[in-house]
C-alpha positions in Angstrom: 68.6 -62.4 45.2 70.3 -61.2 48.6 71.3 -63.9 51.3 67.8 -63.9 53.3 69.3 -63.1 56.5 70.7 -60.1 55.3 66.6 -59.7 53.4 65.6 -60.1 56.8 67.5 -57.3 58.7 66.3 -54.8 55.5 62.9 -56.0 56.1 63.1 -55.4 59.7 64.7 -51.8 59.5 62.4 -51.1 57.0 58.6 -52.4 59.5 60.7 -50.0 61.8 61.4 -47.2 59.5 57.1 -47.5 59.0 56.2 -48.0 62.9 58.0 -44.4 63.4 56.0 -42.8 60.5 52.6 -44.3 62.1 53.2 -43.4 65.8 54.2 -46.1 67.6 55.4 -45.7 70.1 57.2 -48.9 71.6 57.3 -52.5 69.4 59.9 -55.1 70.4 62.2 -56.0 68.3 61.9 -59.4 68.0 58.6 -58.9 66.3 60.0 -56.9 63.9 62.7 -59.6 63.1 59.8 -62.0 63.1 57.5 -60.5 60.9 60.9 -59.8 58.7 61.2 -63.1 58.8 57.6 -64.7 57.8 57.5 -62.4 54.6 60.9 -63.6 53.8 59.3 -66.7 53.7 55.7 -66.0 52.0 58.0 -64.9 49.2 59.6 -68.1 49.2 56.5 -70.0 48.8 55.2 -67.3 46.7 57.9 -67.6 43.7 57.9 -71.6 44.8 53.7 -71.4 43.8 54.5 -69.6 40.2 57.3 -71.9 39.2 55.1 -74.9 39.6 52.4 -72.8 38.3 50.3 -74.3 41.3 50.6 -74.5 45.1 50.5 -78.3 46.7 47.4 -78.3 49.5 50.2 -78.6 52.5 52.0 -76.4 50.8 49.0 -73.9 51.0 48.0 -74.6 54.5 51.2 -73.5 55.6 51.0 -69.9 53.7 48.3 -69.4 55.0 48.9 -70.1 58.1 52.0 -67.9 58.0 50.4 -65.3 56.7 47.9 -65.1 59.5 50.8 -65.4 61.7 52.4 -62.1 60.2 48.9 -59.9 60.2 49.1 -61.2 64.5 52.7 -60.0 64.9 52.3 -56.6 62.7 48.8 -55.9 64.8 50.9 -56.6 67.7 53.0 -53.9 67.1 50.5 -51.3 66.2 50.7 -51.6 62.5 47.0 -52.1 60.6 45.6 -51.7 57.5 43.2 -48.4 57.5 40.7 -48.4 54.4 41.8 -45.7 52.1 39.0 -43.2 51.3 38.1 -43.3 46.9 35.3 -41.6 46.9 35.8 -38.6 44.7 34.8 -35.1 45.5 31.9 -33.5 43.9 34.5 -31.5 41.4 35.6 -34.3 40.0 31.9 -36.3 40.0 30.7 -33.6 38.0 33.5 -33.5 35.4 33.8 -37.0 35.4 30.0 -37.0 34.3 29.9 -34.3 32.1 33.3 -35.8 30.1 31.1 -38.7 29.3 32.4 -41.1 32.6 31.1 -43.5 35.3 
């Protein structure tokens, strides 16, 4: 496992690269560093939940608050979830029907 500080630096770089690829023209470095830090902390909590086999109420509340904060930070720099069209085209749909597919 990488030291937390190095992990944050790596994640901040990945967020910045993603922002460049998605056309975000300006994003404060502090938002990316904050998002990276929150991501690392969320992963620590997830590992703790998995190891314990459960989450205590307070920890779950912390996880929820942190994940919502991360979402807001990412939206502040212009990164948003985009729905992906998973509808098959007509050719694939017809081919699936003739093969006994759904």
